[in-house]
N, C-alpha and C positions, 0 to 999 in steps of 0.2 A: 402254937405250933401244930390244933387239930390241924388247920385253914394250910399248913404251908402242908402237909401230908396230902391232904384230900388236894390240895395242885397238883404235886408233884406225883402222883398218879395215874392226875387226869390227863398231864402231858405226856404219860409215856402208854397210853393209852391211844390218846390220841394219833401221839407219833407211832404205834403200833394200825393201825385202821387208816391212817390218809399219806405215810410215807411215799414216797415215789419208786419205782422199781430207780437201778442204774443208768438204764435208759429211754426210762418213758419221756423224756425231754427230746428226745425223737419222732416221738409220736406224731403227729397232726403238722410240722412241718414241711412246709412249702421242700418241693425238690425229694421227696423223701415218702418212700412205698414201705406203710407197715400191716404185717399183718400180724391179729394179738389173737387168742384161744385164747379163753382161758379154761378153770376145771366145769365147770356149768354146762360148757360147751360140749366138754369130750361127754360129758356124765351122757345129756343127752344123746350126739353121736353113739355113745353104744348102747345104747337100746334101740338099737334098728336093726330090724329084723334084717338079719341073713340065710342066705339057703342054707342049711345043716352039711350037704356032700361038698360046697365049696371050701376049702382047708384053706386060703388064701384068704377071702373074706372070715373065716372065723380067728386065724390069727392074728388079722388089721382088727378085728373087735378085742380081741385080748389084751393088744398093746395101748387103745386107746382109753383104756379101765382104769390106764397105767399114770398116764398124763396127767400135769398140774395143770402148767402153762408150758404154752410158745409164746415166744414174740419174736420176730422178723423185721428188720429194716437194713430197709435198701435204698441206693444213691447212685447221683454217678455229678453229682454237686462235689467241686474239687474241697469245699471250706468244711461242712458238711464231711466229708470222707474223713480228713484230718480231722472232728472233735470225733466222730466215731473211733478213729484211731486211739484217740488220745482217752477217751471213754472204755475201750476194753482194751490197753496197756493196764490202764489203773485197776478195771476187774479185777484180772486176771491174777494181778497180784492182792487183792485183800481178798477175791473168795475162796481163795484153797482148795485152788483148781489146779488136775496135775497135766502136763500137755501128751498127749493119747498120739498127733501128728503133726506134721507142718510141710507144708510142700509150695516150693519153690518154681512157679512154672512159669516161661517167659511175662517177666514182670507182675505176673499171678502169685499173690501170696497167701497160704490155707495157715491158719492158725486151728486146730482141735483142740478140745482142753475139755474135762471130763469130773464131777466131781464123784468121786465110787460109793457105793450103798453097800451091801453086805460081803457080796463076795467082789471079786474081780471085773466080771463083767456085770451087776448089777448098778447101774447108773443112778446119780438123783438129781444129776443135769450134764447136759449137755453144750459146750458154751463153744460157738462156732465163730471168726473170725475172719472175711476172707478181701482182703484187699486190693480191690479191682486193679487189671492192669488197663494199660489204655485203652480209654471207650469201653471198658466194663463195671459193671457194679460192684460196688462197696456192699458184701453184704452181714449184717449182723444178725446172729440165731442163736438167742436162749430156749433149750426146752426141757422144761422137770418135772419131775417125777419121780417114779419108782420101775423101771424098765431096761430089760437087758440089751444092750450094745448091739447084739446082734440079730433083735427087732427092727434098730433101725433104719434099711436099707427098703423092710416095707411101706413104710412111715414115705419116707422119700418118693417112692416112686407114687404113692395113692395120691400122696397130697401133692407130687410133683413142687418141692421147696428148691428155695435157691442154692446152689452149693449143695443138690443133691447127690450127683455124684461123687464129689468127696465125700462126703460121708460115707456114702458104699466103701470105699477106698478103707474108711475109717471102723468099720464093721466088720468086716472082711478082716483088717490085718489083727485085731487085739478079739482072742476066742478064748 
């Protein structure tokens, strides 16, 4: 019985440490561009000295301290796009996300979802999926932390994220 309990505990601990995220399968694939930024990198970035008179830089540094992970995957490969769409749809259903906005423009479908924090404007996760129109990239983005939705446009400007203009629309839409 003791061995069974030890084995069970070990299985849970190892699963917690080594479990892949819902979209990690796209990292390292041919025809997929990946951007992965973890908490440690955000911590390092938050320690960069900025001019105290530069209010925008101060706001950016304040936001960086609130972020945990950023994952962005882009592709133009039709097979991978289909797999990303299936993965995104499954994730949306299981991750307890609420739809923030949806845009359909000339064949380009943008879906933005959030997992709310303590208040309506506080966000624990922002998830965006852009189903690329003809000759445009499909984008899958997940940003986690504890941040204010209204701060997102600043992040998209500084990091030049794919789908940044769509995220700006979302941050202006929910105040």
